[in-house]
N, C-alpha and C positions, 0 to 999 in steps of 0.2 A: 347713568350709565348703560350701554348696551352691551352686550355680550352676543358676538357673533360665533355660531360655532360650525363649522364643516364638519359632516357625522357622514360617516360608510358604514351603511347598516349593516356589512358582510364583517366588521371587525366589532369585537364587543368593547375596546378600550379607546380611549384618545390619548394622544399622544401633544404633539408639541404646540405649545402658546408661543401665539406672535401677539403682541400688541400695537394696537392702532389708536390714532388720537383719541378718540370717543370710543373707543369698542375693543375685544377681544377677539381675535378670530383663532379659532382650536381647529387644527388641520388634522385628519383621523391618521394614525398610525399603528403600528405593532408594539409600541411600547406600552410604558404603563398611564394610566389615568393622570392628568393634570388636574391639579388641585386648587383651588383658591376660592375667595370669597363667592363668587358666581358661578362654579364648577355643578353641574350637574353628574350623577353615574347616567351610563349607558342605560342601565336598568331602570334609572328613572325616569329617561327619555322614552325609552320605547313602552313605558305603563302609563303614561299619560294619556288620556283620551281624548281626541280631535271633537269639537263643536264645528266643524267646518272644512270640508273635502275639496280639493279644487284640483279638475284633473286640467295637465299643461302640455302643450307639444309644440314647435315649432317650427318650420323649412320644411315642410310636408313635399312640397314642391311634385306634386300630382300631375303628370303628362302622360298621355300614351304617344312615349318618346323613346329611342332608346340611349342609353348609357350615355353621360358624357362626363370625362374625366371620374370622379369617384360619386356622382350621383346618378342614381338609380329610381329614374322617376317613374316606371312600372312599379317598382316592388313597394311603393309608399303606400297604397290600398290595405296591401298583405301586411304591411307594418302596424299600420293604425288599426285594422282588426283585432291584430296582437296587443296593443296596447288599451284596445275596447277590452278585451276580458281580463286584462289585467286589472283595470280601472273597477272591472264589474265584481269584484271579488269583496269591496266594501262601499258602502253607499257614498254617491259623487254629490257635492251640491250643485256645481254647474263647472262648464268645460270652458280654455281660455285657448285658443290657436295664436300665438304670438306673429303671424304675418307668413308671408308665402307659399301660402296654404296650396297654391298650384304655380307650375312653373309655364309661361305661353307661351301657345305655338304660332302668336302673332296672328291671331283669326280669333275673330271675337265668339262666332258659334262654336268652334272647337273649345274655344277655354270656356262657356258656359257650360258647354256638355262634359268637361272635366269636373268642373267646380259642382254641378249635381252629384253624380258619380261619387265625389270623396265626401261630400256634405250627407251624404244618407247614410253611410257609416258614423258618420261624427254625432250624425242626429242621436244615436242610440245611449251617447255617454250622457248622464248628469240628468238634470233637470232642466236646464239650459244651456244653450252653445252660443258664446261668442266669437268674434271676430275681430282681431287686431288686423290691419289693411297692411302687405309688405309691397315692396316696389314690383314683385312678378304678379302679385294678384292683380295691379291694374296697370301693367304695362301694356298690355293691348285693351283691355277693360276699362272704363271708366268706373269711377266708383259709383256712380247710380246703378250701373248695371250690376257689377259683383255685388253691392247692398242687397238689390231686387233680387238678387240669384237665391241668394241665400236667407232672406227676408230679414234683414235687420236695417233697421232706419236708420242710424247715424254711423259715422266713423271714430265719432269720439263721441263719450256720454259718461255717466258715472251711476253708479247705484248702490245700495245697503242692501248686505246680506248678515243676519246675525251679529249685531253690535260693529260690523266692519265697513268700512267704505271702499270701495273699489273703482280705480278709473282705468278707463281705455284713452290712448291717445292715439293721435293720427299723424306719423312725419312722413308723409306719401305727399309732399309739396315740393316745387323748386325755391330756390332761395328768392326768387321773385316772386312767390305767393302762388303761383299758378298748379293748380292740383295735378297729380300724375294722371296720366289716361292716354291713349292712341300714340305711343310711343313718343310720347312729347318730352321725357327727361330723363336724365344719366342716373346710375342709380347711385352715385356719390352726391347728386344732387339734391339735398335733403335737409327740410325744415318746418318745425314746429311752427307757422305765422301769428303774426301780432293777435289776432281776432282769437285765436284758440288759447295761446298763451294767457290773456286775459279771462277766458272761462275757465282756464285751469286754477288762476289764483283765486278767482270769486270761491268756484266749487269747494279748493280748501278753505277759506273763510268759512263757507257755511257748514261746513261739518263739523262736528265732536267727535268725531270716530276715528280709530285708529287707519291709517288707507295705506293701499297696496296701488302699483302702479304697472300699466302694462302697454307695452309698445312693441315695434319692430326694432327701428335702427337703435342703437346703443348712444345711451346717454353718459357713461362713465368715460367716453374717449375725450382727447384734446379735439377742437371743432374743426380741426383742418382733416382731422386723420380720416380716411375712406368709409369706413363704419359708420363714423359718428353723425347724428343730427348735427347742422353746422351751427346753430345757437345751442347747443347742449349745455352750456356755461349758465344760459339762462335760465335754462327750465331746471336745472339742477337747484338754483338760488330760489325760484320760489315752491320749490320742492322744502328745499332744507329752512326755510323762514316761516313756512307753516308749522315745523315740529310735529307735523302730526303722519307723516311718510313711513313706515316701518319696511318698506321692501318694494324695489323694481324689478320687474321682470319683463325680459328681453330678447329677442331674438336675430337674426341676421346674421353676425360671424359665427359661422358654421362648427368652428370649434369648441365654443363655451366657454365660461369664463366666469370670476367674481372677485369683484372689489367694492371696496368700501371707501363713500365719498362723505365728507363731512356728514358722518354717525350714520347714513343711509348705507345700507349692503344692495349693490346693483348685481342680480344675479342672469347672466348672460348662458342660455338655456343652448343644448349642442343639437344639430338639426337631425330630423328623423331621415332625410335623404339620402345621408353618406353611407357608402358602402350597402355593400351584397348581401343579400341573406338576412333572417330575422336575429340574429347574432347579434347584426350592426344595428339594430332599432336603437332609439333614444326618446326617451317620452319623460313623465315626472306627474309626481302627484303632491302639492300643497295641503300639509295638514295644519290647521290653525287650532291653538290649544285655549284652554278653560283661561289659562294665566297667560297668554299674549305667546308664547312662544311659537315659534313657527319652524315648521318643520319641513323640507324640500326633501322627497323621498326620490330618487334617479333610478331609472329603469334601465338595463344593458349599460350603454355608453355615456348615460349620463350622470354626471356625479352627483352625492347627496349633501346638502348643507343643514344645520338645526341654527337658528338664531333664539337665542333666549334673551328676553327686554326682564330688565328690570328698571322699574322706575320707582 
């Protein structure tokens, strides 16, 4: 059985316990500690030493543009600098940005300049940086242009680190299979194509390691939802069948969210671009523990969660 706990670092006790089909979700509160066969105290959680730390951010939307609505594009660079300073307090193994890294200005040269500027700050984080494609990343730019500018070979791939398996997915394809680029797609027209699904299935079959998935668009909503991958049910089926996926991390939906489906937690991180000033920042660090517990430390507006796995 999996035990999934949402953990607020500012509160030393956990309260309300909600039972899910294959897991238990603990929501942070001001009450007493919920007890049970799988309960860990807050002190025990804090004392665990991570074997791997991952810096996480999403929806930076960096651009030299005036604010629009609650999106403050020009402030994202400063917010990322704040995040880098915070991540620098502990060793980071690698960093993953979950898409919409830039906000398209409608001009390829301008977008490449913005991409180079924000990537210079991102490059200071951890030993390696990974880029998930978001719809804004490849609105004007082609995928080849984006990836060539940041120095990443592929838009979807996997790698291993410290006995964990990590998979980056690319859902920036229209439902007819055409990849995004040059203003050829609407943001709600998104799908993981058959070839990528087959690759994903084979990749999970080949690994013996517990796995974590990264992508931009959401997999935990109904197919027809605006923020959802339009074949999300197919993707979830592959993940559940593998019995190896411990967590899915995604962005796109700026407010953030947390769901559990089929025994797998889906964490939607909140957007860095939303709101003005450093206090409206949002980013996270995922700590992977020796006992396979996963602890997501949220900073500023990003909530925190702890997922405890008992096998």
